[in-house]
N, C-alpha and C positions, 0 to 999 in steps of 0.2 A: 692811381685811383681816379685822378682828374681825367686822364685819357679815356678810362672806361666810362665815366659819366658822359663825356662828350660823344662817345660812340653810341651809347644808349639813347641820348637825345637825338642823334642823327637818325638812328633806326626808327625811333618813334615818329620823327618828322616824315620820313619816307613812307612809313605805313599809313600815316594820316593823309598824305598827299595822294597815295594810291587809292585809298578808300573814297576820298573826295572825287577823284577822277572817275572811279567806278560808278558812283551814284550820280554823276553829272547828268542833268536833264530830267531826273525823276522828281516829281512833286507829290507830296502827300495829299490825299483827299479827305482823310479822317484823322482828327486830332486825338482820338482815344478817350475823349472826355465829354464831348457834346455832339449834337447833330448839326452844328454850324455848317452851312453849305448844303445840307440835305433836306429833303422834303418827303414826308410820309403821306401817301395818298389817303383817301377818305374811307376806304373799306373798313379796316380795323386797326387804327393807329397804335393800339396797345401791343400789337404783335412785335414791334421793334422797341428794344431798350438797350441801354449801355451797361455792360457788366464787366468789371475788371479790365477796362481798356479795350473791350471788344464790342462789336455790334451783335447783340443776341436777337435771334429770330425765333419766336415761339408764339403761335396763335393762328387765327384765321387768315385766309388769303389777303395779303396786303403787299404793297411794293414801296420801296424806299429809293428815291431818286437823288442823284447828285445834281444840285442846282447852284453850285458855288461859282467863284470867280475864275478858277483855273480853266483856261481855254474857253471862257464864257460858256462852260458846260456844253460845248458842242464840238465833239471830237470826230474826226474823219480817219486819219492815219495815226496810230498810236500803239504803244505797248502798255498793258495794264497788268499789275501784279496784285494779287489778293491772297492772303492766307485764310484758310477755311478749316472748320472742324464740324463734323456732324455727329449727332447721337444715333444709335441704331434705329433703323426704320424711317429715317428722315429724308425729306426732299426739299430742295430749295433751288435757286437759280441766280445767275449773274447775266444781266441784259446789257447788250451793247447797241449803239446806234439807235437808241430808243428815245422816247419823249414822255414828259409827264402825262399821266392818264389818271383821272380822278378815281375811277372804279374799274373792276373787272380784270381779266387776264390781259396782259399787255399785247397790243396789236402791232406795234412798230418795233422793228429791229430783230436781232437774233438773241436767243437764250442759250447760255452755256450751262449745261446741267450740273447740279450738285446733288449727288445721290450715290451712296454705296449699297445700301440694303433695303431701300424702299421697294415696294412692289413694282414700280415702273421699271421696265427692263433697260431703259436708256440710262447709262451710268455716267459718273463724273467725267467731265471733259467732253461729253457729247455736244455737238452743235444741234440743239434739240430739233428733231424732226427733219433735219437737213442732212447731217452727217453724224449718225449715231454710233456709239461704241457700246459693246456688251461687257468688255473687260473692265475689271476694277483696278484703277490706277492708284487708289488710296484706301485707307481703312477708317472706319468709324472710331471716334474717341481719340484721334490723332490729328495734329495740325499738318496740313499740306498746302502747297503753294500753286495757285493758278498763275500762268503767264500767258496772256492773250495778246497776240500780235496781229494787228490789222493794217494792211498796206494795200490800198486801192481795192482790188477784187479778191485779195488773198487773205485768208485767216489761218493762223497757226495757234493751236491750243496745247499748251504743255502743262503737265501735272508733275511737280517736283522734277522739272527738266526733262521729263519723258514726253515725247510728242504723242498726244492722243488723237488729234485731228489736224489734217493739213488739207484745207479746202479752198478751191478757187471758184468763185461764183460765176456761172456762165453768163454770157451777154444777154441771152434770151431766157426768161424765167416763166414758169407755168402761170397761167392767168389767176389761179387760185392762191398764189403766193401772197397777194395783198401787199402789206407794208413790211412783210418779213423779208427784208433785203438789205444790202449794204447801201448806205447813204451817208449820213452823219447823225450825231446825236449824243445823248448823255449815257451814263451807266446807271444801272439800278439793281437792287437786290430784291429777291422774292421771298415772301412768307407764303408757304404753300398750303398748310393745313394744321389744325390744332395739335396733331400728334408729331409734327416735324419740328425738331429743335436743331438750329445751326448757329455757328458763331463765325464772325469775320473780323479780321484786323489787318494792320499794315497795308492799307489800300493806297496804292500810288500809281501814278501815270507818267508816261513820257510821250510827249506829243512829237510826231514824226511829220516830215514834209510830204 
């Protein structure tokens, strides 16, 4: 009986060590309870709320920016993981390499689309307006995971481990691209319209060299 107990303790220790190693380098950006480290812009702040450990998005166009201490909220090369859930007909977005903007649609950085059944044909996983996908990689009313990897000029977007986009930004961009390009910056979540309801949780980042 004593040997069995020792064996069980050993196995538990091995499993814990493995899980710690697996998660090494990942840092949470959302505590599930407060908006500490986050800043809602001035459009319609009531669009964002916290519900059952998630960020709920429901209301007029608004954006929520990470402005916390991790990486001084200025990320260049990184991996980002976010779990999302949408209700039918909803549209939202995850911005990368962006910056705080008090009002309006965001001008800086890239948007990763969050949309299964909204009328916009660009579906979940699209690098919005840059490398769009029509295929549905997820379903409404179910949690799914975004895994966004940015390394220099290269972006990979995975939905539940399936690659939706593999994009390399060219050295020369169209003049009308403006600030929609890779540089560095924070991440942000989008409130799109009053009929769109989305949820986000388990937001974490791993900073890369």
